[in-house]
PAVODO-618515 format. One record per atom (N, C-alpha, C): residue in three letters; x, z, y. Coordinates in pm, whole numbers, plus 50000, padded with zeros to 5 digits. Layout:
alaXZY/...
//
This chain:
met506764806649512/met506694822449494/met506104828849606/ala505614819949740/ala505104824649841/ala503574825749783/asn503104815649730/asn501704813749676/asn501284825249571/glu502394830849506/glu502194837749394/glu501934854749461/arg503044855749575/arg502514867549630/arg501324867849716/arg500894855849781/arg499724855549854/arg498664858449763/asn498474853249643/asn497164857549563/asn497454871049477/gln498604875849486/gln498644886649389/gln497634899449386/gly497444902849526/gly496404911349574/gly494994907249509/thr494774895849553/thr493494891449495/thr493304889949365/leu494234888049276/leu493914884449149/leu493884899349103/ile494494907349126/ile494834920549052/ile493164927449095/ser492824926849220/ser491694930349238/ser490354924749170/gly490524911749122/gly489434904349046/gly489524909248925/leu490884911248853/leu490974915448711/leu490174929048704/ile490734938348811/ile489964951548814/ile488354950148801/ala487944943448883/ala486524940848917/ala485904936148766/ile486664926048703/ile486074921148558/ile486024931548457/ala487214940948473/ala487574951948356/ala486224960048377/ile486034966048518/ile485074975248521/ile483714970048486/gly483254955848532/gly482034949048496/gly481924947948348/gly483144945548287/gly482644945348127/gly482324957648077/leu483314969348096/leu483144981248046/leu481414986348081/phe480894984548195/phe479624989048221/phe478674981848121/leu478804965148096/leu478204956548024/leu477974962847880/leu479214965747818/leu479574973647702/leu478884986547672/asn478704994247772/asn478135006347770/asn476645004347789/thr476064995347870/thr474564992047846/thr474134986047710/ala475004978347654/ala474654973647510/ala474884983447394/gly475414996547447/gly475435006547338/gly476985003147243/tyr477734995647273/tyr478964994447214/tyr480015005147235/ile480195009447366/ile480745020547375/ile480115031147476/his480695044447501/his480165054947607/his481095052147708/ile480685048947838/ile481605048447911/ile482055061447994/glu481355070747974/glu481415082748035/glu482805091047982/asn482895084447818/asn484195087847770/asn485645081047824/leu485285068547836/leu486445060647898/leu486655062848042/trp485775070048097/trp485945072848267/trp487195084948273/arg487685088948163/arg488525100048148/arg489945093448188/tyr489865082048147/tyr491125073048172/tyr491365065148297/trp490785066148379/trp490755061048507/trp492065063748572/pro492705074248576/pro494035073448623/pro495005062948592/val494915055648463/val495445045448425/val495985037148529/ile495065034748611/ile494895022548722/ile495965027248793/leu496175039348845/leu497125044848931/leu498455043648887/ile498755046348737/ile500005043948662/ile500225029348674/val499445020848656/val499855006148628/val500175001248752/leu499585006548878/leu499955000448996/leu501305008649050/gly501485020449011/gly502615025949070/gly503935020148984/val503865017348851/val505075007548811/val505074997448844/lys503984988248873/lys504344973648925/lys504904974649057/glu504734986149159/glu505524985649262/glu506874992049242/leu507454997149159/leu508605003949111/leu509314990449060/val508594984148965/val509694970848907/val509564962148997/his508474958049120/his508484945649173/his508344950949341/pro509044956749401/pro509044960849522/pro508784947749621/gly507684949349704/gly507094938949800/gly507894933549889/met508794943449955/met509954936850054/met510964932349985/arg511794920350054/arg512934917050012/arg514334926749995/cys514054934150103/cys515094943850100/cys515234954250013/gly513944956249939/gly514164965349816/gly513264977649841/arg512944982649964/arg512494994949988/arg511104998349977/gly510344989950080/gly508804989150102/gly508174996650040/asn507564995449883/asn506665002949846/asn507375014549716/val508605014649702/val509395021149633/val508575036849618/val508845043949752/val508315056749721/val506995057249700/gly505975048149741/gly504405045949746/gly504345046249619/gly505015036549531/gly504805034349393/gly505225045249301/gly506145052849341/gly506565062649261/gly505705076849281/ile504795076949409/ile503765086249440/ile502445082449341/met502325068449340/met501055065949250/met501535069149117/leu502555065949062/leu502845069548931/leu502855082048903/ile503385090948953/ile503385106148937/ile501875113148941/trp501115107849042/trp499805113049055/trp498935108848931/gly499105095948923/gly498535089248788/gly498765097648682/val499675101748647/val500205105948511/val499425120448518/leu499725128248659/leu499285143448643/leu497565142648614/leu497125133948683/leu495575133348683/leu495185127048539/leu495885119748494/leu495525117148323/leu495525129348230/ala496845136848255/ala497075147348183/ala496205158248206/ala495455158048308/ala494335170248350/ala493065164948297/ser492845153048316/ser491635147048273/ser491425148048121/leu492725148648042/leu492645145947904/leu492935162047837/gly493275171547918/gly492905186847920/gly494605191347856/tyr495495184247887/tyr496795188947842/tyr497365196947989/leu496685195248085/leu497395201048230/leu496295206748321/gly496415221048342/gly495075225948433/gly495325222448580/trp494005220848629/trp493905216348727/trp494725222948847/gly494695238248813/gly495675245048891/gly496865242548898/thr497595237448808/thr498955237248795/thr499565226348842/met498545214648879/met498905201848900/met499905199949026/trp499355207349135/trp500215206649269/trp501765209849245/pro501945220249172/pro503385226249137/pro504315214549093/trp503675207748975/trp504535196448902/trp504385183649019/phe503105180949092/phe503445172849168/phe504485173749261/leu504775185249336/leu505805186649412/leu507205185249371/ile507155186949241/ile508505187649172/ile508945171449144/gly507865167149121/gly507915151149089/gly508205147849227/leu507385147649340/leu507875142849468/leu509185144849507/gly509475156949480/gly510965159749534/gly511955151149459/ala511915150449318/ala512775142249233/ala512965128349305/leu511465122849314/leu511425108249373/leu512305108249506/leu512195119149595/leu512715117249726/leu514115119649724/val514645126749603/val516155128549605/val516605115349562/trp516115110149436/trp516335096949377/trp516355084249482/gln515445084349567/gln515535075249689/gln516545076949774/ala516805088349803/ala517945090849918/ala519315086949831/met519465088949702/met520735088449653/met521135072849603/arg520145066049568/arg520245054149512/arg520775044249622/pro521605036249582/pro522035022849680/pro521075015549768/lys521515015249879/lys520475007149972/lys521104993749978/pro520254982649969/pro520524972250004/pro521044968250141/ala522044960150182/ala522044957750337/ala520744952650403/ala520544961050515/ala519034957650578/ala519414951850692/leu518384941650743/leu518754937050913/leu518404946650972/pro519094943751099/pro518824957251197/pro517304957051275/leu516774965151333/leu515464964051424/leu515594953951466/ser516744952651566/ser516544940951671/ser516344928251612/ala516324927051458/ala516444911951413/ala515134913651336/gly514224920451381/gly512504919951344/gly512044928351197/val513064940551160/val512644945951055/val512054959851080/leu511014964551017/leu510454976051067/leu510374982750928/his510584996050934/his510295004050789/his509885018950811/pro508855022450883/pro508455037350908/pro507775040750749/glu508445053550724/glu507855059750597/glu507385073450640/cys506315079050612/cys505715091950620/cys505445098550483/val505735113250458/val505075119350356/val504785134350428/phe503455137650382/phe503175149850448/phe503585150450600/ser503205139550685/ser503665139750812/ser502995129750864/ser503265128050998/ser502845115851077/ser503675108651149/ile503475093951187/ile504285086551276/ile503855078651360/glu504225080951471/glu503605068951592/glu504805061251641/lys504585048751616/lys505825041651677/lys505045030051779/val505785027751872/val505345014651960/val506645006151933/val506184991651884/val507204981951840/val507084971351971/thr508294971552012/thr508574962052130/thr509404949952098/asp509844946851968/asp510704938251913/asp509984924051937/gln510654913551994/gln510144901152036/gln510724889051930/glu511254896151821/glu511474888951713/glu510984892851579/phe509784899651549/phe509584905951448/phe509294895551340/glu509464897751202/glu509774890151101/glu509064896650982/gln509164909650957/gln508744914850839/gln509104929750837/gly508054937550780/gly508394952550781/gly507364956850669/ser507414971950666/ser506924977250566/ser506304991550644/ala505304997450585/ala504725011750643/ala504215017250505/ser504655029650493/ser504275038450378/ser503595051750444/ala502525057350430/ala501835069550455/ala501435075550313/ile502255087650278/ile501935094550175/ile501355107950236/phe500075108050178/phe499445122650236/phe499665125450388/gly499625112250472/gly499965114450626/gly499535104050688/gly499945101750813/gly499545087650881/gly500435082550948/val500215068650970/val501455059551023/val500525052251138/glu500905051651277/glu500245043251352/glu501455033551414/leu501055020451445/leu502195012151468/leu501265006151592/asp502125002351702/asp501554996351800/asp502554983251832/phe501924969951824/phe502384959951821/phe502144952251960/leu501474956852055/leu500674950852166/leu501764945552248/gln503344951752271/gln504314946452336/gln505314938352253/ala505004934752118/ala506064926752032/ala505454914252021/asn506274907351978/asn506294892151955/asn506924885551814/met506774875051758/met507174871851631/met508274861551664/ala509254861951551/ala510204852051575/ala509584837951510/lys508644837251438/lys508294825451383/lys506524824951393/asp506144817551346/asp504354816751345/asp503784827051260/thr504314830251169/thr504044842651085/thr505054852751055/ala504294863351027/ala505074878450989/ala504454885150865/val505084893050800/val504574900450691/val504834913850715/leu503724921050705/leu503694937650694/leu503154940350581/glu503904947750503/glu503454954650362/glu503094968550394/val501984970250351/val501304983150405/val501394992350227/asn501225003350262/asn500995012850148/asn500505024550190/ala499385029250161/ala498825040450195/ala498205050550075/val498785060150010/val498405068249908/val497775082449967/phe496625084349970/phe496095097150035/phe496335096650163/gly496425086050236/gly497095087450397/gly496505074450468/ser496775073350587/ser496105063350651/ser496865053650748/ile497045044550771/ile497645034250867/ile496755024950966/glu497135029051069/glu496485022351189/glu497575011451251/val497175000651250/val498054988951346/val497194982951436/arg497854983351562/arg497414976551681/arg498434964251700/val497394952151727/val498364940851754/val497784932951871/pro498574923051924/pro498204915752032/pro496954906152041/met496394902652131/met494994893952095/met495324879952033/asn496634875252063/asn497014861151989/asn497474862251870/trp497414874451780/trp497564873151658/trp496284873251588/lys496684865051467/lys495504865951368/lys495974874051259/val495234879751210/val495544890351078/val495224885050948/ser495724885650847/ser495124878950732/ser495724889950619/leu494584894350558/leu494504906550475/leu494784904350332/glu495754906150261/glu495884905450122/glu496304918150053/ala495764927350076/ala496154939650031/ala495184944449918/gly495584950949831/gly494844955649713/gly494174971149721/val493254973349693/val492554985649740/val491684993249608/val492145005849577/val491505012949467/val491165026649534/phe490025028349546/phe489255041249603/phe489715041649741/gly489545031349824/gly490165035349968/gly489625022950062/ala490165019750161/ala489455008350261/ala490605000650345/cys490584989850350/cys491544981050422/cys490604971850516/glu490614974150673/glu489704969550715/glu490374961850860/asn489724949950878/asn490324940250971/asn489314941451111/his489554946451224/his488644950751294/his489224942651433/thr490124931851423/thr490214924851503/thr489614914351572/arg489374909251712/arg488684900651755/arg489584886351753/gly488934873851756/gly489444860251740/gly490794860351857/pro491724851351851/pro492614848151955/pro492154844552070/leu492864848452182/leu492244841152312/leu492444825452306/pro491484824652364/pro491614805752398/pro492784800352475/asn493284787752412/asn494704783852484/asn495774789752452/ser495884804252373/ser497054813452332/ser497794807252230/thr498934810352237/thr499714804352114/thr499454815251979/met498944807251870/met498374817651777/met499434821251677/lys499604834851643/lys500594841151545/lys499664845151464/thr500344847351309/thr499504853451192/thr500494864351138/leu499894872851120/leu500094886951050/leu499634887550935/ile500534886350820/ile500024886650692/ile500294902850647/val499224907850620/val499124923050573/val499154924950403/arg499864930350341/arg499904929450205/arg500214943450152/gly500094945750024/gly500344960649943/gly499424965249905/gly498974981249912/gly498074986349823/gly497395000549892/val496275002749890/val495735013349929/val494835021549814/val495685030649792/val494705042849681/val494335054249761/phe493275055349762/phe492745071349829/phe492805070149964/gly493165058150033/gly493465056750166/gly492835050450253/ser493465043850373/ser492725036750443/ser493815029050517/val493515015950549/val494235010450678/val493385002050765/glu493805002050887/glu493014998150966/glu493784987351060/ile493174975351094/ile494344966851192/ile492994963051309/lys493434963751433/lys492844961351557/lys493554959051679/asn492714949951765/asn493644946651875/asn492634953052009/
//
């Protein structure tokens, strides 16, 4: 199961690259007209959104539910507009209605029992807002950060891990997430990116330090994730 999760982001990115390359090859050969198929690009958002709703990243079941719903709603609206069923000027009211319904559903649905923050769990989520948080947890194990049309800044410089590795699920949809980590943390990026950026700007761990590994997973759609120390 761990290996499947580790390779999932790379697998999806690889399949998307193969599909896009195949389409351009068929277009060059004259079998299809890619300018017509381009109208269906929002299907990518729909597929990623459904994936996150069906298989949330975090064990507690929260992680990417809101982000997956946002991707699904936005993908459906963009597809409807691209195919001429919905005017671009009327997309925002429908998006706000869908977003409101999603947030109400998220607030009303039963939440699985979650570990307290002192036990190494973190779940900042922002929608049309920003969050800045200094994490001082000395037993950090897992967490998620979602930025939907907003920004999240997480400062782990005073934190430590309970084990040698910890997992952080990121979900940036038209938003940005910035994570600062200690010098003895090694970062492993396993996030999928669609029309966005996920960058590791950290330097190597200090010599003779106890090395820890932060695994960053999740998805970035029209957004950015930056890890630095």
